[in-house]
C-alpha positions as CSV (number, residue, x, y, z in Angstrom):
1,X,-11.3,-65.2,-13.0
2,X,-10.0,-62.2,-11.8
3,X,-9.2,-58.8,-13.6
4,X,-6.7,-56.1,-12.7
5,X,-8.4,-52.7,-12.6
6,X,-7.4,-50.6,-15.9
7,X,-5.5,-47.1,-15.3
8,X,-7.6,-44.3,-16.2
9,X,-7.1,-43.5,-19.9
10,X,-5.6,-39.6,-20.1
11,X,-8.1,-37.4,-21.4
12,X,-8.0,-36.5,-25.3
13,X,-10.0,-33.9,-27.1
14,X,-10.2,-34.1,-31.0
15,X,-7.1,-36.2,-31.1
16,X,-5.0,-34.2,-28.9
17,X,-3.6,-35.6,-25.7
18,X,-4.0,-33.3,-22.5
19,X,-2.2,-33.8,-19.2
20,X,-2.9,-32.4,-16.1
21,X,-0.4,-29.6,-15.1
22,X,0.8,-27.7,-12.1
23,X,-0.5,-24.2,-11.8
24,X,2.5,-22.0,-11.2
25,X,2.9,-18.4,-10.4
26,X,3.5,-17.6,-14.2
27,X,-0.2,-18.7,-14.8
28,X,-1.8,-16.3,-12.2
29,X,0.2,-13.0,-12.7
30,X,-3.0,-11.4,-13.7
31,X,-4.2,-12.0,-9.9
32,X,-4.0,-8.5,-8.0
33,X,-4.8,-7.7,-4.7
34,X,-5.7,-4.4,-3.3
35,X,-5.5,-3.4,0.4
36,X,-6.9,0.1,1.6
37,X,-5.7,1.4,4.9
38,X,-8.0,4.4,5.8
39,X,-6.6,7.4,7.7
40,X,-8.1,6.1,11.2
41,X,-6.4,3.0,10.8
42,X,-2.9,4.8,10.8
43,X,-0.6,4.0,13.9
44,X,0.3,7.6,14.7
45,X,0.6,11.0,13.2
46,X,4.2,12.9,13.4
47,X,4.2,16.4,13.7
48,X,6.7,19.6,14.6
49,X,6.5,21.1,17.8
50,X,6.9,24.8,17.8
51,X,10.4,24.3,19.5
52,X,11.2,22.3,16.3
53,X,11.3,19.0,18.1
54,X,9.5,16.3,16.2
55,X,7.2,13.9,18.3
56,X,4.3,11.5,17.5
57,X,0.9,11.4,18.6
58,X,-2.0,9.0,18.7
59,X,-4.0,9.4,15.6
60,X,-7.6,9.5,17.5
61,X,-6.3,12.2,19.8
62,X,-5.2,14.8,16.9
63,X,-7.2,17.9,16.8
64,X,-7.7,17.7,13.5
65,X,-9.2,14.2,13.7
66,X,-11.3,15.3,16.1
67,X,-12.5,18.4,14.5
68,X,-13.3,16.3,11.1
69,X,-14.6,13.1,12.6
70,X,-18.5,14.2,11.8
71,X,-17.5,14.7,8.3
72,X,-15.7,11.5,7.6
73,X,-13.4,13.1,5.0
74,X,-9.8,12.3,6.5
75,X,-7.4,13.9,8.7
76,X,-5.8,17.4,7.8
77,X,-2.2,17.4,7.3
78,X,0.4,20.1,6.7
79,X,3.9,19.5,5.3
80,X,5.5,19.2,8.7
81,X,3.4,16.5,9.6
82,X,3.2,12.9,8.3
83,X,1.3,9.4,9.0
84,X,3.1,6.4,10.4
85,X,1.9,2.9,10.0
86,X,3.2,-0.6,10.9
87,X,1.3,-4.0,10.1
88,X,2.1,-7.4,9.3
89,X,3.4,-7.7,5.8
90,X,0.6,-9.8,3.9
91,X,1.4,-13.5,4.1
92,X,0.5,-13.9,0.3
93,X,2.5,-11.0,-1.4
94,X,4.7,-11.8,-4.1
95,X,8.0,-10.1,-3.4
96,X,9.3,-10.6,-6.8
97,X,6.6,-8.6,-8.3
98,X,6.1,-4.8,-8.1
99,X,4.1,-3.2,-5.4
100,X,2.0,-0.2,-6.0
101,X,1.2,2.6,-3.9
102,X,-1.6,5.3,-4.3
103,X,-2.8,8.0,-2.1
104,X,-6.7,8.9,-1.7
105,X,-7.2,12.6,-0.7
106,X,-9.3,15.5,-0.8
107,X,-9.2,19.3,-0.3
108,X,-11.7,22.3,-0.2
109,X,-9.1,24.4,-2.2
110,X,-10.5,24.8,-5.7
111,X,-7.5,26.7,-7.1
112,X,-6.3,24.0,-10.1
113,X,-2.9,25.8,-10.3
114,X,-2.1,24.7,-6.7
115,X,0.0,21.4,-6.3
116,X,0.8,18.9,-3.9
117,X,3.2,16.4,-3.8
118,X,2.6,13.1,-1.8
119,X,5.4,10.8,-0.6
120,X,5.1,7.4,0.5
121,X,8.0,5.6,2.4
122,X,8.2,1.9,2.7
123,X,10.5,-0.5,4.6
124,X,10.3,-4.0,5.7
125,X,11.4,-5.2,9.3
126,X,12.1,-9.2,9.9
127,X,11.1,-10.9,13.0
128,X,13.3,-9.8,16.1
129,X,14.9,-6.5,14.3
130,X,14.0,-3.2,16.0
131,X,11.5,-0.9,14.4
132,X,12.3,2.5,12.9
133,X,10.4,5.1,11.0
134,X,10.0,4.5,7.5
135,X,12.9,6.2,5.4
136,X,13.3,4.3,2.1
137,X,11.9,6.1,-1.2
138,X,9.9,4.3,-3.4
139,X,11.4,3.5,-6.8
140,X,8.7,5.1,-8.9
141,X,7.7,8.4,-6.7
142,X,4.1,9.7,-7.2
143,X,3.7,12.7,-9.1
144,X,2.5,16.0,-8.3
145,X,-1.4,16.4,-8.0
146,X,-3.5,19.5,-8.3
147,X,-7.0,20.3,-6.5
148,X,-10.4,19.6,-8.1
149,X,-12.2,22.9,-9.4
150,X,-15.3,21.7,-7.4
151,X,-13.6,21.1,-4.3
152,X,-14.1,18.4,-1.5
153,X,-14.0,15.6,-4.2
154,X,-12.7,11.9,-4.0
155,X,-9.1,12.3,-5.5
156,X,-6.5,9.7,-6.1
157,X,-2.8,10.2,-6.9
158,X,-0.6,8.7,-9.5
159,X,0.9,5.2,-8.7
160,X,4.3,5.1,-6.8
161,X,6.0,1.6,-7.3
162,X,8.3,-0.3,-5.3
163,X,10.4,-2.4,-7.6
164,X,9.9,-6.2,-7.3
165,X,12.8,-8.2,-5.5
166,X,12.9,-6.1,-2.1
167,X,12.4,-9.6,-0.2
168,X,12.7,-13.2,-1.6
169,X,9.7,-15.4,-1.5
170,X,11.5,-17.8,0.8
171,X,11.8,-14.8,3.3
172,X,8.2,-14.0,3.0
173,X,7.0,-17.7,3.6
174,X,9.7,-18.5,6.2
175,X,9.3,-15.2,8.6
176,X,6.8,-13.0,10.1
177,X,7.9,-9.5,8.3
178,X,6.4,-6.3,9.1
179,X,5.7,-3.5,6.7
180,X,6.5,0.2,7.9
181,X,4.8,3.0,6.2
182,X,5.2,6.8,6.2
183,X,2.8,9.1,4.1
184,X,2.7,12.9,3.9
185,X,2.7,15.9,1.6
186,X,6.3,16.8,0.8
187,X,5.4,20.2,-0.8
188,X,2.1,22.2,-1.2
189,X,0.4,25.4,-1.7
190,X,-2.8,23.6,-1.4
191,X,-4.8,24.5,1.7
192,X,-6.6,22.2,3.8
193,X,-5.0,18.9,2.5
194,X,-7.2,16.1,3.8
195,X,-5.5,12.6,3.8
196,X,-8.3,9.7,3.2
197,X,-6.2,6.6,2.9
198,X,-3.7,4.7,1.3
199,X,-4.3,2.0,-1.3
200,X,-1.5,-1.0,-1.7
201,X,-1.9,-3.1,-4.6
202,X,0.4,-6.3,-4.8
203,X,0.4,-9.7,-7.0
204,X,-0.5,-12.8,-4.9
205,X,1.9,-15.5,-4.5
206,X,-0.6,-18.6,-4.4
207,X,1.5,-21.7,-5.5
208,X,4.9,-23.0,-4.6
209,X,7.7,-22.6,-7.1
């Protein structure tokens, strides 16, 4: 006599029937990644010449970077200078969730009544689309910041926000997008501003819809 194998019984616990469920994105909203881009990893520094024309320079060759290389504290920026960067858009970013941007900086200025406003611009470029310097402001801009009374300390700005929906999930999954970023001090009476790096935080798209 032969017997057919019995199908496995559903798992039950205290009289309740539990069924296996697919994990969807709404179940992992807590999962956040943080990407830190140090000053030395930025593509180039943009600055204004005495004639007023704007040009871009390799960050490794900038006088500021060379002068402070041994102090590891960042690159000195004036309000006429900015840092520009291009990189692949993270493959696991969820564009239907907001993205945060925070500037890490320091200064030897100890006058706490001085202020600096950091600006971050962010664009995306699809494959086979020409690059251009980032020009789109964040939806929630970074608020003004002040020096620490001690000087030369590890400082972080408020969190700027790019609103959800800047791309679709299908666009991120189906194409190689580039992120284009510009960072600079917009206005400042702080002396000796040094940019340390930029932190980007985003929600992970780890599952299919």
